[in-house]
C-alpha positions in Angstrom: 0.0 0.4 -0.1 1.3 3.5 -0.6 2.8 5.7 2.0 0.2 8.3 1.6 -2.8 5.8 1.5 -1.7 3.8 4.4 -1.7 7.6 6.1 -5.1 8.2 5.2 -6.3 4.7 6.3 -4.5 5.0 9.8 -6.3 8.7 10.2 -9.3 7.3 9.7 -9.3 4.0 11.8 -8.3 6.3 14.7 -10.7 8.6 14.1 -13.5 5.6 14.2 -11.9 4.8 17.5 -12.5 8.4 18.8 -16.1 7.9 18.0 -16.8 4.9 19.5 -15.0 6.1 23.0 -16.9 9.3 22.9 -19.9 7.8 22.4 -19.6 5.2 25.2 -18.4 7.5 27.6 -21.6 9.9 26.8 -24.0 6.6 27.6 -23.2 7.2 31.1 -24.0 3.8 32.2 -24.3 0.2 30.6 -22.4 -2.2 28.7 -21.0 -2.4 25.3 -24.1 -3.5 23.3 -25.1 -4.4 19.9 -27.6 -2.0 17.9 -31.0 -2.3 19.0 -32.0 -4.3 16.2 -29.9 -7.2 17.2 -31.3 -10.6 18.6 -30.5 -11.4 21.8 -28.5 -14.7 22.4 -28.2 -15.9 25.3 -25.1 -18.0 24.9 -23.3 -14.7 23.7 -21.3 -12.1 25.3 -20.8 -8.7 24.3 -17.9 -7.9 26.2 -17.1 -7.5 30.0 -16.7 -4.0 30.0 -19.5 -1.8 31.8 -19.6 2.0 32.3 -20.8 3.8 35.3 -22.9 6.7 36.1 -20.1 9.3 34.7 -18.7 7.1 32.2 -16.0 5.3 34.0 -15.3 1.8 32.2 -15.1 -1.2 34.8 -13.8 -4.8 33.3 -16.2 -6.7 35.2 -14.1 -9.9 34.6 -11.3 -8.5 36.7 -12.3 -5.9 39.1 -11.6 -7.1 42.5 -12.3 -4.3 44.9 -14.3 -1.1 45.4 -11.2 0.9 45.7 -9.8 0.3 42.4 -12.8 2.5 40.7 -12.8 6.1 40.9 -15.6 7.6 42.6 -18.2 9.3 40.2 -19.9 11.4 43.6 -18.6 13.1 46.3 -15.3 10.8 46.9 -15.3 8.2 49.5 -13.7 8.2 52.9 -10.4 6.1 53.5 -9.5 4.5 56.8 -7.3 1.5 58.0 -7.6 -1.4 60.5 -5.1 -1.9 63.4 -2.0 -3.7 62.1 -1.9 -7.1 62.5 -6.0 -7.5 62.3 -6.6 -6.4 58.8 -8.4 -9.5 57.9 -10.8 -9.6 61.3 -13.3 -7.8 59.6 -16.8 -7.2 57.8 -16.2 -6.9 54.0 -18.8 -5.4 52.2 -19.0 -7.9 49.1 -20.8 -6.7 45.8 -22.0 -9.6 43.3 -21.3 -9.1 39.6 -23.9 -10.9 37.1 -24.3 -10.8 33.6 -27.1 -9.7 32.2 -29.6 -10.0 29.1 -30.9 -6.8 27.8 -34.5 -6.2 26.9 -34.4 -2.8 24.7 -37.9 -2.5 24.9 -37.9 -2.0 28.9 -38.3 2.0 28.8 -38.8 2.1 32.3 -35.4 0.4 33.4 -33.2 1.9 30.7 -33.7 -0.4 28.1 -31.8 -3.1 30.1 -28.5 -1.5 30.4 -28.6 -1.5 34.3 -26.8 -4.1 36.6 -24.4 -4.7 39.2 -22.6 -2.0 38.9 -25.1 0.9 39.9 -24.1 3.3 43.0 -20.8 1.3 42.7 -18.1 2.1 44.4 -19.6 5.0 46.2 -22.1 3.2 48.3 -19.9 0.2 49.1 -17.4 2.6 50.3 -19.5 4.9 52.4 -21.7 2.3 53.9 -18.4 0.7 54.6 -17.3 3.3 56.5 -20.8 4.3 58.1 -20.9 0.8 59.6 -17.3 1.0 61.2 -18.4 4.7 62.7 -21.7 3.8 63.7 -21.3 0.6 65.1 -18.4 -1.7 67.1 -17.9 -3.6 63.5 -14.6 -3.0 62.1 -15.2 -2.9 58.3 -12.5 -3.6 55.2 -11.8 -0.1 53.6 -11.2 -1.4 50.5 -14.8 -3.6 49.9 -14.8 -6.7 47.6 -16.3 -7.3 43.5 -17.3 -11.1 43.9 -18.4 -13.1 41.5 -20.4 -16.8 41.9 -17.4 -19.0 40.5 -14.5 -17.1 43.0 -13.2 -19.8 45.3 -13.3 -17.4 48.3 -17.1 -16.7 48.1 -17.8 -18.4 51.2 -15.4 -16.1 53.0 -18.4 -13.6 52.6 -21.8 -14.2 54.4 -23.5 -11.5 53.1 -23.2 -10.6 49.1 -25.1 -7.6 48.0 -26.2 -6.4 44.7 -28.7 -4.1 42.4 -31.1 -3.5 39.4 -31.4 -7.7 39.1 -34.4 -6.8 36.5 -32.3 -8.2 33.7 -30.1 -10.9 35.7 -28.9 -13.8 33.5 -27.7 -16.6 35.6 -25.8 -19.7 33.5 -26.5 -23.1 34.8 -23.0 -23.1 36.9 -23.6 -19.8 38.8 -27.4 -21.4 39.6 -25.3 -24.1 41.3 -22.9 -22.1 42.9 -25.4 -19.4 44.2 -27.5 -22.6 45.6 -24.4 -24.1 47.3 -23.8 -20.8 48.8 -27.2 -19.9 50.3 -27.5 -23.6 51.1 -24.1 -23.3 53.2 -25.8 -20.5 55.2 -24.6 -17.4 53.0 -27.3 -14.6 52.4 -27.9 -12.4 49.2 -29.2 -9.0 49.5 -30.7 -7.2 46.7 -32.0 -3.7 46.2 -32.9 -0.8 43.5 -35.0 -2.8 41.1 -38.4 -1.1 40.4 -41.8 -2.4 38.7 -43.6 -5.7 38.3 -41.6 -6.7 35.2 -38.5 -6.8 37.0 -39.9 -8.5 40.0 -40.9 -11.4 37.5 -37.8 -11.6 36.3 -35.8 -11.4 39.4 -38.0 -14.1 40.8 -37.7 -16.5 38.0 -34.0 -16.3 38.0 -34.4 -17.3 42.1 -36.6 -20.1 41.5 -33.7 -21.7 39.2 -31.5 -21.3 42.0 -34.2 -22.5 45.3 -37.0 -24.1 43.6 -40.0 -25.1 45.4 -39.5 -21.9 47.7 -41.7 -19.1 48.1 -41.9 -15.2 49.5 -42.7 -14.2 52.9 -43.6 -10.3 52.7 -42.0 -8.8 55.9 -44.1 -6.4 57.9 -42.8 -3.2 59.5 -42.6 -5.3 62.9 -40.0 -7.7 62.0 -37.1 -7.8 64.3 -34.8 -7.1 61.2 -36.3 -3.4 61.7 -35.2 -3.1 65.0 -32.1 -5.0 65.9 -29.8 -2.0 65.9 -31.8 0.8 65.3 -35.5 1.2 65.8 -36.8 2.3 62.6 -40.4 4.1 63.3 -43.2 3.9 61.0 -44.5 1.5 58.3 -42.7 0.2 55.2 -44.2 2.8 53.2 -42.4 5.4 55.1 -39.2 4.0 54.7 -39.2 4.2 50.7 -36.2 5.6 49.5 -36.2 7.3 46.1 -33.4 8.0 43.8 -32.1 11.1 44.6 -32.4 12.8 41.3 -35.9 12.1 40.6 -37.1 13.0 44.2 -40.5 14.8 44.1 -39.6 17.0 47.6 -43.5 17.4 48.2 -44.3 14.3 48.3 -45.9 12.7 51.6 -46.8 9.1 51.7 -49.9 9.4 53.9 -51.8 11.9 51.4 -52.7 11.1 48.3 -53.1 14.2 47.0 -49.5 15.2 46.8 -46.6 14.6 43.9 -45.8 11.2 43.7 -42.2 10.4 45.3 -40.3 10.4 42.2 -40.9 12.6 39.1 -39.4 9.5 36.6 -42.1 6.7 36.0 -40.5 3.8 37.2 -43.1 1.5 35.4 -46.2 -0.3 36.6 -46.0 -2.1 40.1 -43.5 0.6 41.1 -45.6 2.6 43.5 -44.8 0.7 46.9 -42.1 -0.4 48.7 -41.6 -4.1 49.4 -39.3 -5.9 52.1 -39.6 -10.1 51.1 -37.4 -13.1 52.1 -37.0 -16.6 51.3 -37.1 -18.3 54.1 -35.0 -21.7 54.7 -36.4 -24.6 56.8 -35.4 -23.2 60.1 -37.0 -19.7 59.1 -33.3 -18.3 58.1 -33.5 -15.6 55.6 -31.8 -16.9 52.4 -32.4 -13.9 50.4 -33.7 -10.3 51.4 -35.2 -8.2 48.4 -35.7 -4.7 49.0 -38.4 -3.8 46.0 -38.8 -0.1 44.8 -36.8 1.5 47.1 -33.2 3.2 46.1 -31.4 2.4 49.7 -28.2 2.4 47.8 -28.7 5.8 46.8 -28.6 6.8 50.2 -25.3 5.8 50.8 -23.9 6.8 47.2 -25.0 10.1 47.2 -24.9 11.0 51.1 -22.5 13.8 50.1 -24.4 15.5 47.2 -27.2 16.9 48.9 -27.7 17.8 52.7 -31.6 17.7 52.3 -31.8 14.2 50.9 -29.1 12.8 53.4 -30.7 14.4 56.4 -34.2 12.9 55.3 -33.1 10.0 53.6 -29.6 8.8 54.4 -29.5 9.4 57.7 -33.2 8.5 58.9 -33.5 5.2 56.6 -31.0 4.3 54.2 -28.1 4.0 56.9 -30.0 2.6 59.6 -31.7 0.1 57.4 -28.8 -1.0 55.8 -26.9 -1.6 58.9 -29.8 -3.6 60.8 -30.2 -6.1 57.7 -26.8 -6.9 57.5 -26.4 -7.3 61.5 -29.3 -9.7 61.3 -28.0 -11.5 58.7 -24.6 -12.1 60.1 -26.4 -13.0 63.4 -29.4 -15.2 62.6 
């Protein structure tokens, strides 16, 4: 190829790469994906790179802890533990899972959301507050775990978000089943609407066939074991900060809805549901229609949101749930 033509080809390829990278960064969340009219193949992968809020790229196959990833909110605290006791701590562990996007689901960003929502700020802020508000020393880095990780059982509770398009392989189903039957617990939050719930429930029925959900009421001890939460489940619904309608009153139907953004049919009321084992122990707890981790992630962005939701609901509820799951 003549030098001039070779130079022109190189410049065109470089320009094309720049356009692709720019488009991915502007997306501000989601994964590398095919065009919307491409049929989804459940056995096909579109790559391990996901784009967080703010456009930060993370390789979900290799990321190991929350400290590796830059904050996209107001920064995260740093702390250490006593020398020689670095491993004698609680570690916030976030579960990675693959998704099968449904491009027609307009209520859940057309399937772009997944495990990474609110990460890493929620993980590190919550870990710091847990250590600050209780006597539990916490890992200052957190962990990101996969169901195939050999050290999965080192973590008594694993947490994740936006499971509306979760896709577990048969091997992952077996690994999660073994983890739960051996005493581990799965904590889910921040997914909205009936459609999302139905998909998530279908995945969990593959993991623990024959199990069913128990609707937890506000008098359950999980809501009172460390912090004594007052009111009803309806009073504890946390909106996504950007969508919060400040004039909403859950006891007055004439006021605006909690959120400015429609999250889809069946998203109006918060639910806390659990799958229990034969001894009544919680194996899975799911907070449906409430953005509890946004109260952790965005604690420094808006003082009114912090005082109304982070301080009074999101942190107390999170501490209670982790404490209860680890002690029951």
